[in-house]
Each structure stands twice: as structure tokens, then as C-alpha cells.
SELOGU-224015 format. One record per residue (C-alpha): residue number from 1; residue in three letters; x, y, z. Coordinates in pm, 1 decimal. Layout:
residues N
+-----+-----+----------+----------+----------+
:   k :   r :        x :        y :        z :
+-----+-----+----------+----------+----------+
: NUM : ALA :        X :        Y :        Z :
...
+-----+-----+----------+----------+----------+
end
This chain:
residues 332
+-----+-----+----------+----------+----------+
:   k :   r :        x :        y :        z :
+-----+-----+----------+----------+----------+
:   1 : MET :  11834.8 :   7785.5 :   8307.7 :
:   2 : ARG :  11801.4 :   8068.5 :   8056.8 :
:   3 : TRP :  11827.3 :   7976.9 :   7688.9 :
:   4 : VAL :  11875.9 :   8161.7 :   7362.6 :
:   5 : VAL :  11781.3 :   7959.8 :   7055.3 :
:   6 : VAL :  12052.5 :   7958.7 :   6788.3 :
:   7 : ALA :  11789.0 :   7994.6 :   6514.4 :
:   8 : ALA :  11745.8 :   8355.7 :   6622.3 :
:   9 : LEU :  12114.1 :   8414.0 :   6554.2 :
:  10 : VAL :  12089.7 :   8258.3 :   6210.4 :
:  11 : LEU :  11798.2 :   8480.1 :   6115.0 :
:  12 : SER :  11957.4 :   8801.4 :   6234.9 :
:  13 : VAL :  12327.6 :   8767.4 :   6149.5 :
:  14 : GLY :  12367.4 :   8468.5 :   5919.5 :
:  15 : VAL :  12497.6 :   8115.3 :   5959.1 :
:  16 : GLY :  12870.3 :   8198.1 :   5988.0 :
:  17 : LEU :  12885.1 :   8370.5 :   6325.1 :
:  18 : ALA :  12594.8 :   8169.6 :   6463.8 :
:  19 : ASP :  12780.7 :   7843.0 :   6403.3 :
:  20 : GLU :  13068.2 :   7968.8 :   6617.7 :
:  21 : LEU :  12844.8 :   7997.7 :   6923.2 :
:  22 : PRO :  12688.2 :   7716.0 :   7126.6 :
:  23 : GLU :  12310.7 :   7683.8 :   7136.5 :
:  24 : ASP :  12316.7 :   7732.9 :   7513.1 :
:  25 : THR :  12469.7 :   8078.3 :   7541.7 :
:  26 : ASN :  12567.1 :   8006.7 :   7903.2 :
:  27 : GLU :  12836.5 :   7776.3 :   7760.0 :
:  28 : ILE :  13011.3 :   8066.9 :   7588.0 :
:  29 : LYS :  13345.4 :   8116.3 :   7767.0 :
:  30 : SER :  13480.3 :   8412.4 :   7569.6 :
:  31 : LEU :  13347.7 :   8670.1 :   7325.6 :
:  32 : THR :  13504.7 :   8872.2 :   7049.2 :
:  33 : VAL :  13360.0 :   9206.9 :   6953.8 :
:  34 : GLU :  13227.0 :   9049.0 :   6631.9 :
:  35 : GLN :  13051.4 :   8770.3 :   6822.2 :
:  36 : ALA :  12910.0 :   9021.9 :   7066.6 :
:  37 : GLU :  12773.7 :   9220.4 :   6772.2 :
:  38 : ALA :  12598.1 :   8904.6 :   6652.6 :
:  39 : LEU :  12441.6 :   8849.5 :   6993.1 :
:  40 : ALA :  12343.3 :   9214.8 :   7021.7 :
:  41 : ASN :  12115.5 :   9169.0 :   6721.3 :
:  42 : CYS :  11907.7 :   8906.4 :   6899.9 :
:  43 : GLU :  11568.0 :   8995.6 :   7040.5 :
:  44 : GLY :  11474.0 :   8934.2 :   7402.8 :
:  45 : TRP :  11696.1 :   8859.0 :   7699.1 :
:  46 : LEU :  12045.4 :   8712.8 :   7681.1 :
:  47 : SER :  12220.8 :   8496.1 :   7939.6 :
:  48 : LEU :  12600.8 :   8474.2 :   7930.8 :
:  49 : ASP :  12672.6 :   8324.1 :   8271.4 :
:  50 : GLY :  12972.1 :   8130.3 :   8137.3 :
:  51 : LEU :  13174.1 :   8446.2 :   8082.8 :
:  52 : THR :  13413.4 :   8513.0 :   8370.5 :
:  53 : THR :  13568.1 :   8815.9 :   8206.7 :
:  54 : ILE :  13487.3 :   9053.7 :   7922.0 :
:  55 : THR :  13662.5 :   9350.9 :   7772.1 :
:  56 : PRO :  13520.1 :   9703.4 :   7786.6 :
:  57 : GLU :  13487.4 :   9687.8 :   7406.6 :
:  58 : VAL :  13266.7 :   9378.8 :   7428.2 :
:  59 : ALA :  13070.7 :   9538.2 :   7711.2 :
:  60 : GLU :  13006.7 :   9844.7 :   7494.7 :
:  61 : VAL :  12853.3 :   9617.5 :   7231.5 :
:  62 : LEU :  12646.5 :   9417.3 :   7482.2 :
:  63 : ALA :  12514.8 :   9745.0 :   7620.9 :
:  64 : LYS :  12323.3 :   9785.4 :   7294.6 :
:  65 : ILE :  12101.7 :   9485.1 :   7376.0 :
:  66 : GLU :  11757.0 :   9618.2 :   7460.9 :
:  67 : GLY :  11647.6 :   9308.1 :   7651.3 :
:  68 : ASP :  11768.5 :   9183.0 :   7988.6 :
:  69 : LEU :  12132.7 :   9076.4 :   8019.2 :
:  70 : TYR :  12261.8 :   8811.7 :   8262.7 :
:  71 : LEU :  12634.4 :   8807.3 :   8342.9 :
:  72 : ASP :  12645.9 :   8606.8 :   8665.1 :
:  73 : GLY :  12987.0 :   8457.8 :   8581.1 :
:  74 : LEU :  13166.4 :   8786.5 :   8639.6 :
:  75 : THR :  13318.3 :   8791.4 :   8988.3 :
:  76 : THR :  13505.3 :   9119.6 :   8952.6 :
:  77 : ILE :  13436.2 :   9431.8 :   8753.4 :
:  78 : THR :  13642.6 :   9738.9 :   8672.7 :
:  79 : PRO :  13505.6 :  10094.9 :   8670.0 :
:  80 : GLU :  13562.8 :  10106.2 :   8293.0 :
:  81 : LEU :  13357.7 :   9789.7 :   8242.1 :
:  82 : ALA :  13085.6 :   9914.8 :   8478.5 :
:  83 : LYS :  13060.6 :  10241.8 :   8286.2 :
:  84 : ALA :  13004.9 :  10049.6 :   7963.7 :
:  85 : LEU :  12735.7 :   9825.4 :   8113.7 :
:  86 : GLY :  12580.0 :  10123.7 :   8289.3 :
:  87 : LYS :  12470.4 :  10256.6 :   7950.8 :
:  88 : ARG :  12216.4 :   9976.2 :   7913.6 :
:  89 : LYS :  11841.4 :  10031.2 :   7898.9 :
:  90 : GLY :  11738.8 :   9676.5 :   7990.9 :
:  91 : GLY :  11767.9 :   9468.6 :   8305.4 :
:  92 : LEU :  12116.9 :   9374.5 :   8423.0 :
:  93 : GLU :  12203.8 :   9081.9 :   8650.2 :
:  94 : LEU :  12552.3 :   9061.4 :   8802.0 :
:  95 : ASP :  12489.2 :   8821.0 :   9087.9 :
:  96 : GLY :  12845.2 :   8683.0 :   9073.6 :
:  97 : LEU :  12994.4 :   9002.0 :   9212.7 :
:  98 : THR :  13072.5 :   8970.3 :   9583.2 :
:  99 : THR :  13216.0 :   9317.1 :   9630.0 :
: 100 : ILE :  13214.0 :   9645.5 :   9437.6 :
: 101 : THR :  13370.5 :   9987.1 :   9482.7 :
: 102 : PRO :  13169.6 :  10310.3 :   9512.2 :
: 103 : GLU :  13293.7 :  10406.4 :   9164.9 :
: 104 : VAL :  13162.8 :  10082.4 :   9015.6 :
: 105 : ALA :  12834.3 :  10118.4 :   9204.7 :
: 106 : GLU :  12787.7 :  10471.0 :   9071.9 :
: 107 : ALA :  12845.5 :  10355.5 :   8714.6 :
: 108 : LEU :  12611.8 :  10054.5 :   8739.1 :
: 109 : ALA :  12340.2 :  10266.5 :   8899.6 :
: 110 : LYS :  12305.5 :  10453.1 :   8570.6 :
: 111 : ASN :  12166.6 :  10141.3 :   8403.6 :
: 112 : GLU :  11809.1 :  10229.5 :   8303.8 :
: 113 : GLY :  11660.3 :   9883.4 :   8361.0 :
: 114 : TRP :  11641.3 :   9669.3 :   8673.5 :
: 115 : LEU :  11967.3 :   9589.7 :   8850.7 :
: 116 : SER :  12039.9 :   9269.1 :   9042.3 :
: 117 : LEU :  12348.8 :   9242.8 :   9264.9 :
: 118 : GLU :  12249.9 :   8952.1 :   9486.4 :
: 119 : GLY :  12606.4 :   8829.0 :   9530.8 :
: 120 : LEU :  12689.6 :   9123.9 :   9756.3 :
: 121 : THR :  12673.4 :   9005.7 :  10117.2 :
: 122 : THR :  12794.2 :   9335.8 :  10262.5 :
: 123 : ILE :  12811.5 :   9687.8 :  10126.1 :
: 124 : THR :  12962.1 :  10007.2 :  10257.5 :
: 125 : PRO :  12755.0 :  10322.4 :  10313.0 :
: 126 : GLU :  12937.6 :  10475.4 :  10015.0 :
: 127 : VAL :  12833.8 :  10188.5 :   9785.4 :
: 128 : ALA :  12478.6 :  10203.5 :   9921.5 :
: 129 : GLU :  12467.6 :  10579.0 :   9858.4 :
: 130 : ALA :  12564.6 :  10524.7 :   9495.2 :
: 131 : LEU :  12322.7 :  10234.6 :   9437.6 :
: 132 : ALA :  12033.8 :  10424.3 :   9595.7 :
: 133 : LYS :  12046.3 :  10660.2 :   9298.9 :
: 134 : HIS :  11945.7 :  10378.8 :   9063.9 :
: 135 : GLU :  11619.0 :  10467.7 :   8892.3 :
: 136 : GLY :  11468.1 :  10122.2 :   8872.7 :
: 137 : TRP :  11424.5 :   9790.1 :   9052.8 :
: 138 : LEU :  11730.0 :   9723.4 :   9271.8 :
: 139 : SER :  11781.1 :   9375.7 :   9415.9 :
: 140 : LEU :  12030.2 :   9323.0 :   9699.3 :
: 141 : GLY :  11917.7 :   8978.0 :   9809.3 :
: 142 : GLY :  12262.0 :   8881.1 :   9933.6 :
: 143 : LEU :  12239.7 :   9111.5 :  10234.8 :
: 144 : THR :  12135.7 :   8901.4 :  10535.5 :
: 145 : THR :  12171.1 :   9175.6 :  10794.7 :
: 146 : ILE :  12139.1 :   9550.7 :  10775.9 :
: 147 : THR :  12209.4 :   9831.4 :  11019.2 :
: 148 : PRO :  11978.2 :  10129.2 :  11072.6 :
: 149 : GLU :  12252.7 :  10349.5 :  10923.2 :
: 150 : LEU :  12271.8 :  10143.0 :  10604.4 :
: 151 : ALA :  11894.0 :  10123.0 :  10585.0 :
: 152 : GLU :  11882.1 :  10502.7 :  10606.5 :
: 153 : VAL :  12097.2 :  10528.4 :  10295.8 :
: 154 : LEU :  11914.9 :  10260.3 :  10095.2 :
: 155 : ALA :  11580.9 :  10416.6 :  10183.8 :
: 156 : LYS :  11675.0 :  10704.9 :   9956.0 :
: 157 : ASN :  11591.9 :  10478.2 :   9661.2 :
: 158 : GLU :  11279.7 :  10627.7 :   9504.0 :
: 159 : PHE :  11182.4 :  10332.3 :   9286.4 :
: 160 : GLU :  11195.5 :   9961.7 :   9378.2 :
: 161 : LEU :  11410.3 :   9803.8 :   9649.3 :
: 162 : SER :  11429.4 :   9428.7 :   9708.4 :
: 163 : LEU :  11604.5 :   9297.3 :  10021.7 :
: 164 : GLY :  11498.2 :   8934.7 :  10004.7 :
: 165 : GLY :  11798.7 :   8807.5 :  10199.5 :
: 166 : LEU :  11691.8 :   8966.1 :  10527.0 :
: 167 : THR :  11536.1 :   8698.6 :  10748.0 :
: 168 : THR :  11490.2 :   8926.6 :  11046.2 :
: 169 : ILE :  11495.2 :   9301.0 :  11106.3 :
: 170 : THR :  11473.1 :   9522.5 :  11410.5 :
: 171 : PRO :  11198.5 :   9779.1 :  11463.7 :
: 172 : GLU :  11463.1 :  10049.0 :  11409.5 :
: 173 : VAL :  11556.6 :   9912.3 :  11066.8 :
: 174 : ALA :  11189.6 :   9868.7 :  10976.3 :
: 175 : GLU :  11119.1 :  10227.1 :  11079.2 :
: 176 : THR :  11398.9 :  10347.5 :  10854.2 :
: 177 : LEU :  11306.0 :  10133.4 :  10552.7 :
: 178 : ALA :  10952.5 :  10266.6 :  10581.0 :
: 179 : LYS :  11089.9 :  10595.0 :  10448.8 :
: 180 : CYS :  11132.6 :  10439.8 :  10102.1 :
: 181 : GLU :  10921.0 :  10607.2 :   9838.3 :
: 182 : GLY :  10888.8 :  10324.1 :   9587.3 :
: 183 : PHE :  10829.0 :   9948.5 :   9595.6 :
: 184 : LEU :  10970.6 :   9760.5 :   9897.6 :
: 185 : SER :  11017.0 :   9383.4 :   9898.8 :
: 186 : LEU :  11114.5 :   9197.9 :  10217.0 :
: 187 : ASP :  11023.3 :   8845.1 :  10111.0 :
: 188 : GLY :  11296.0 :   8684.7 :  10324.6 :
: 189 : LEU :  11113.3 :   8765.9 :  10646.3 :
: 190 : THR :  10934.3 :   8452.9 :  10766.7 :
: 191 : THR :  10809.7 :   8607.3 :  11088.5 :
: 192 : ILE :  10780.0 :   8960.1 :  11226.2 :
: 193 : THR :  10691.3 :   9106.8 :  11560.9 :
: 194 : PRO :  10400.6 :   9347.9 :  11611.1 :
: 195 : GLU :  10660.8 :   9622.4 :  11665.6 :
: 196 : VAL :  10825.2 :   9555.7 :  11327.3 :
: 197 : ALA :  10484.2 :   9531.7 :  11160.6 :
: 198 : GLU :  10381.8 :   9864.1 :  11312.3 :
: 199 : ALA :  10697.5 :  10027.8 :  11179.4 :
: 200 : LEU :  10659.2 :   9881.0 :  10829.2 :
: 201 : ALA :  10295.4 :   9987.9 :  10818.8 :
: 202 : LYS :  10415.4 :  10347.2 :  10802.1 :
: 203 : TYR :  10555.5 :  10274.9 :  10456.5 :
: 204 : GLU :  10323.4 :  10430.8 :  10197.8 :
: 205 : GLY :  10410.9 :  10228.9 :   9887.0 :
: 206 : TRP :  10378.3 :   9869.8 :   9764.8 :
: 207 : LEU :  10497.0 :   9633.2 :  10039.6 :
: 208 : ASP :  10588.6 :   9269.0 :   9972.2 :
: 209 : LEU :  10598.4 :   9038.7 :  10275.8 :
: 210 : ASN :  10554.7 :   8715.1 :  10084.9 :
: 211 : GLY :  10780.0 :   8513.8 :  10316.4 :
: 212 : LEU :  10531.2 :   8527.2 :  10603.6 :
: 213 : THR :  10351.6 :   8191.6 :  10622.9 :
: 214 : THR :  10150.1 :   8277.9 :  10931.9 :
: 215 : ILE :  10065.0 :   8601.4 :  11109.2 :
: 216 : SER :   9908.6 :   8667.6 :  11444.8 :
: 217 : ALA :   9609.3 :   8889.5 :  11498.3 :
: 218 : GLU :   9844.5 :   9142.8 :  11661.5 :
: 219 : VAL :  10071.5 :   9156.5 :  11355.6 :
: 220 : ALA :   9768.8 :   9177.5 :  11126.4 :
: 221 : GLU :   9633.3 :   9464.5 :  11336.3 :
: 222 : ALA :   9956.7 :   9655.2 :  11290.4 :
: 223 : LEU :   9980.8 :   9584.1 :  10914.5 :
: 224 : ALA :   9621.7 :   9697.7 :  10869.9 :
: 225 : ARG :   9743.5 :  10053.8 :  10922.4 :
: 226 : HIS :   9945.1 :  10031.1 :  10600.5 :
: 227 : GLU :   9812.9 :  10276.7 :  10341.8 :
: 228 : GLY :   9973.0 :  10121.0 :  10034.5 :
: 229 : GLU :   9942.1 :   9788.8 :   9855.1 :
: 230 : LEU :  10021.2 :   9481.7 :  10068.6 :
: 231 : SER :  10121.1 :   9142.1 :   9931.6 :
: 232 : LEU :  10111.8 :   8835.2 :  10159.0 :
: 233 : TYR :  10155.1 :   8547.4 :   9912.3 :
: 234 : GLY :  10307.1 :   8322.9 :  10180.3 :
: 235 : LEU :   9978.1 :   8277.4 :  10363.9 :
: 236 : THR :   9813.4 :   7954.5 :  10247.4 :
: 237 : THR :   9534.3 :   7964.7 :  10504.5 :
: 238 : ILE :   9373.7 :   8241.7 :  10702.9 :
: 239 : THR :   9152.6 :   8241.4 :  11010.2 :
: 240 : PRO :   8834.0 :   8448.1 :  11024.7 :
: 241 : GLU :   8991.3 :   8650.0 :  11308.6 :
: 242 : VAL :   9298.5 :   8748.0 :  11104.3 :
: 243 : ALA :   9082.1 :   8805.0 :  10796.5 :
: 244 : GLU :   8861.2 :   9041.7 :  10995.3 :
: 245 : VAL :   9163.7 :   9246.5 :  11095.2 :
: 246 : LEU :   9332.2 :   9249.9 :  10752.5 :
: 247 : ALA :   9008.1 :   9365.4 :  10593.5 :
: 248 : LYS :   9058.0 :   9694.1 :  10775.4 :
: 249 : ILE :   9379.1 :   9768.1 :  10585.8 :
: 250 : GLU :   9379.7 :  10122.7 :  10454.4 :
: 251 : GLY :   9573.4 :  10040.1 :  10139.5 :
: 252 : SER :   9419.0 :  10013.1 :   9795.1 :
: 253 : TRP :   9509.6 :   9649.6 :   9725.9 :
: 254 : LEU :   9543.9 :   9339.5 :   9944.3 :
: 255 : LEU :   9703.6 :   9042.6 :   9768.4 :
: 256 : LEU :   9650.3 :   8699.3 :   9923.8 :
: 257 : ASN :   9744.7 :   8489.5 :   9622.0 :
: 258 : GLY :   9890.2 :   8210.3 :   9834.9 :
: 259 : LEU :   9554.5 :   8109.0 :   9980.1 :
: 260 : THR :   9453.4 :   7771.5 :   9840.3 :
: 261 : THR :   9138.7 :   7746.9 :  10046.9 :
: 262 : ILE :   8916.6 :   7986.3 :  10237.3 :
: 263 : THR :   8621.9 :   7941.6 :  10469.3 :
: 264 : PRO :   8292.9 :   8124.9 :  10420.2 :
: 265 : GLU :   8359.3 :   8308.2 :  10748.4 :
: 266 : ALA :   8701.7 :   8432.8 :  10634.9 :
: 267 : ALA :   8561.7 :   8526.8 :  10293.4 :
: 268 : GLU :   8279.2 :   8720.4 :  10459.3 :
: 269 : ALA :   8532.4 :   8912.8 :  10665.4 :
: 270 : LEU :   8768.5 :   8991.8 :  10375.4 :
: 271 : ALA :   8479.4 :   9103.0 :  10154.8 :
: 272 : LYS :   8447.9 :   9405.6 :  10381.7 :
: 273 : HIS :   8782.3 :   9536.5 :  10258.4 :
: 274 : GLU :   8722.0 :   9861.0 :  10073.4 :
: 275 : GLY :   9005.0 :   9820.1 :   9824.6 :
: 276 : ARG :   9106.3 :   9560.9 :   9568.2 :
: 277 : LEU :   9144.0 :   9193.2 :   9666.0 :
: 278 : SER :   9345.4 :   8923.8 :   9490.0 :
: 279 : PHE :   9304.5 :   8546.5 :   9540.4 :
: 280 : TRP :   9492.2 :   8385.0 :   9251.1 :
: 281 : GLY :   9570.6 :   8072.5 :   9453.7 :
: 282 : LEU :   9208.7 :   7962.1 :   9477.9 :
: 283 : THR :   9135.3 :   7702.1 :   9211.0 :
: 284 : THR :   8780.5 :   7630.1 :   9324.3 :
: 285 : ILE :   8530.9 :   7785.3 :   9564.3 :
: 286 : THR :   8203.5 :   7675.7 :   9714.3 :
: 287 : PRO :   7874.0 :   7858.4 :   9658.4 :
: 288 : GLU :   7895.6 :   7973.8 :  10021.8 :
: 289 : VAL :   8234.4 :   8136.3 :   9964.7 :
: 290 : ALA :   8116.0 :   8281.2 :   9633.8 :
: 291 : LYS :   7815.5 :   8434.1 :   9808.0 :
: 292 : ALA :   8041.6 :   8597.7 :  10066.4 :
: 293 : LEU :   8295.3 :   8729.5 :   9814.3 :
: 294 : GLY :   8021.1 :   8842.8 :   9581.1 :
: 295 : LYS :   7937.5 :   9116.5 :   9830.2 :
: 296 : HIS :   8277.2 :   9280.5 :   9783.1 :
: 297 : LYS :   8243.6 :   9630.7 :   9640.3 :
: 298 : GLY :   8599.6 :   9677.9 :   9517.2 :
: 299 : GLY :   8788.9 :   9488.9 :   9247.9 :
: 300 : LEU :   8827.5 :   9117.4 :   9317.4 :
: 301 : GLU :   9064.6 :   8884.1 :   9129.3 :
: 302 : LEU :   8986.9 :   8512.2 :   9112.1 :
: 303 : ASP :   9195.8 :   8437.7 :   8803.8 :
: 304 : GLY :   9324.2 :   8104.7 :   8933.9 :
: 305 : LEU :   8985.6 :   7928.2 :   8928.3 :
: 306 : THR :   8982.4 :   7608.5 :   8723.4 :
: 307 : THR :   8656.7 :   7451.8 :   8839.9 :
: 308 : ILE :   8335.2 :   7600.4 :   8971.3 :
: 309 : THR :   7976.1 :   7496.6 :   9027.6 :
: 310 : PRO :   7699.0 :   7661.0 :   8823.2 :
: 311 : GLU :   7556.1 :   7809.2 :   9142.1 :
: 312 : ALA :   7885.9 :   7970.0 :   9246.8 :
: 313 : LEU :   7949.3 :   8097.3 :   8894.0 :
: 314 : GLU :   7610.2 :   8264.0 :   8875.5 :
: 315 : ILE :   7679.6 :   8447.4 :   9200.7 :
: 316 : LEU :   8021.5 :   8571.9 :   9089.3 :
: 317 : ARG :   7902.1 :   8678.3 :   8743.9 :
: 318 : ALA :   7649.6 :   8907.3 :   8906.9 :
: 319 : ASN :   7933.8 :   9127.2 :   9036.0 :
: 320 : PRO :   8099.0 :   9313.7 :   8742.6 :
: 321 : ASP :   8401.3 :   9399.2 :   8956.9 :
: 322 : ILE :   8504.4 :   9034.2 :   8992.5 :
: 323 : SER :   8776.6 :   8913.1 :   8754.7 :
: 324 : LEU :   8745.7 :   8550.0 :   8641.0 :
: 325 : PRO :   8940.8 :   8335.8 :   8391.7 :
: 326 : GLN :   8780.2 :   8366.6 :   8049.8 :
: 327 : LYS :   8710.0 :   7995.0 :   8022.4 :
: 328 : ILE :   8529.6 :   8006.9 :   8357.1 :
: 329 : ARG :   8330.6 :   8321.7 :   8287.4 :
: 330 : GLU :   8217.1 :   8188.9 :   7948.6 :
: 331 : LYS :   8098.3 :   7852.7 :   8082.9 :
: 332 : PRO :   7738.4 :   7784.3 :   7978.2 :
+-----+-----+----------+----------+----------+
end
């Protein structure tokens, strides 16, 4: 649950208005313009999930908040209200909305921060066209299926697109989404075929596939053709065969932060990757693994390490491109 401490209100607007508002701002059920002004003076994000309706005047005031704003209690929104909220420069979450008009979508898309509309389970091409113009992170996690036609429209988004609700996609949809020019997150996919992997590999930006818990050598072979960053946090283990294939990836950064253990053979294979590697999930490594990873010539992140042997530490310290937690690197 998100919290705003009432002390912040006291410091910024005085005791009077602060005393009118509950400490947990999600318990606020209605807001006057004066109360909204008090909240607008707070620093950081603000969660008002208890509000089920607000006036355009209140929305105009809330739009002044520079931090992120959460209004998940709103289930409907008028164009006038959307235009007011669309003036914001911080993140905006409206996950309570289950449907919006193209006019509302166009107004909300003007918000300059991230925009979350995860309550939408279906959207029309017209709404998608409007939302695709949003110049920031756009989250549509409520969509569980998507047609190639709708994907074509959403792919026009040039910044960051998150479709975490998709649990499966066709090669046609994957081929279309690969046309995106920004960040693409498909963390709802728990398995993909080699054909889908081959299509997604054509995407040239940052690709999140953190829902995959296992991948075959065939899928890895296809993903290795990806020329952008690839995140596979869902993998907790990796075979030397899959590691050998993934090491060939053409992108600049391979993130395997879900790995909690790794064999010397897999480490040896991954160390051949010519870009950056990230293993934040590893809390300890053996000298054998350290020796293998120490050969890596690109950046290597091991910021999750909590324990390490003197022998392994000496090996890793010898490579200036390896990132270690400060308390580990400074061990005597």
C-alpha cells in the first residue's frame, strides 16, 4: 500500500488542513479544491485510491503535483477531467478505468510522465491510436489478447510499451510488436515458441521477457539474434547449452538477474558474450565460477553478492569491468 505521512502536510501547509485529512491518503473519499491544494504542496508521490470521483477543478490542482499520482478508485472519467490530468508531468496511474473513449485517451496521452491503464481489458483501434502518441512509459497490462491489427497501432509508440497481461502471442503479433522503437515489456509470457522468439528478435530496443522461467536451446538460438538489450529475469537456472547459445546474442546487454546459482560450465559459456552481463541474483559464487566470469571482457554486474571467499574475490577484483557491492569489494 502507498502511504503519505501526515507530517509532510503539516510542514508544508500547516496543521489546520492537515488535520482534516487521514494519515493514509487512500482513505480520503472526497476532496475540496482547498484540500487538493494542500496535497499538491507535498513532495513525492501521492496515492488517492479511495477517491471514486473528482471534479475537474480538483483535477487541475492535482495536476500540479510533480511526483507520481495514483487514482485507481476512478472507474469512469470525462474528457474534461482527462484534459486536466493530461497536463501532469509526473507518472499517472488510473488502473480502475475499464473503458475509455478516444477523446479521453488522446487527453491522457499528453501526460508527460508514465501512464498506467491496466484496468483496460479491451481497447479499440481508435483508443490505441491515441494512446500510442504518449511520450513515455505506457502500461496496458489488462490486455490478455491482442490482434495483429491492434499490435500494428500500438507499435507506433516510440517510447516504452508494457503489455504484461499477454500470456501468449502469435508469431504475427510478435512480428508486428517488433516494429516498436522504444522499450518493450512482455513479462506475462511464460513460454514462447521458436517462431515467436525469432519474430521478437527483430525488435531493436530493450526487450523484457521476464516471465520466461525456462527456455529451450531453439528459443535461445532465435533470441540470440536480438540486437538490443534482453532481460530474462525469470530464469533461475541455466544449462551450459542454453548459456552457450545466449552468449551469442548481438545485443549490448544480457540481464540474467534471476539466476540464483550458476555452474562453472555455464559461467564459462556466458563469459564469451561480447556485451554487458548482469547477475544480480547471485549471492555467492565459487572460485571456479569467479575464474570463468573473470575472463569476461565487457561490463559484468555482480551487485547481489553477500558472501565470497578470498580466492574468488581476488579473481574478480583483477577485472576492473566487474561491478561488486562496495562492502564486498572493500573486504580485506
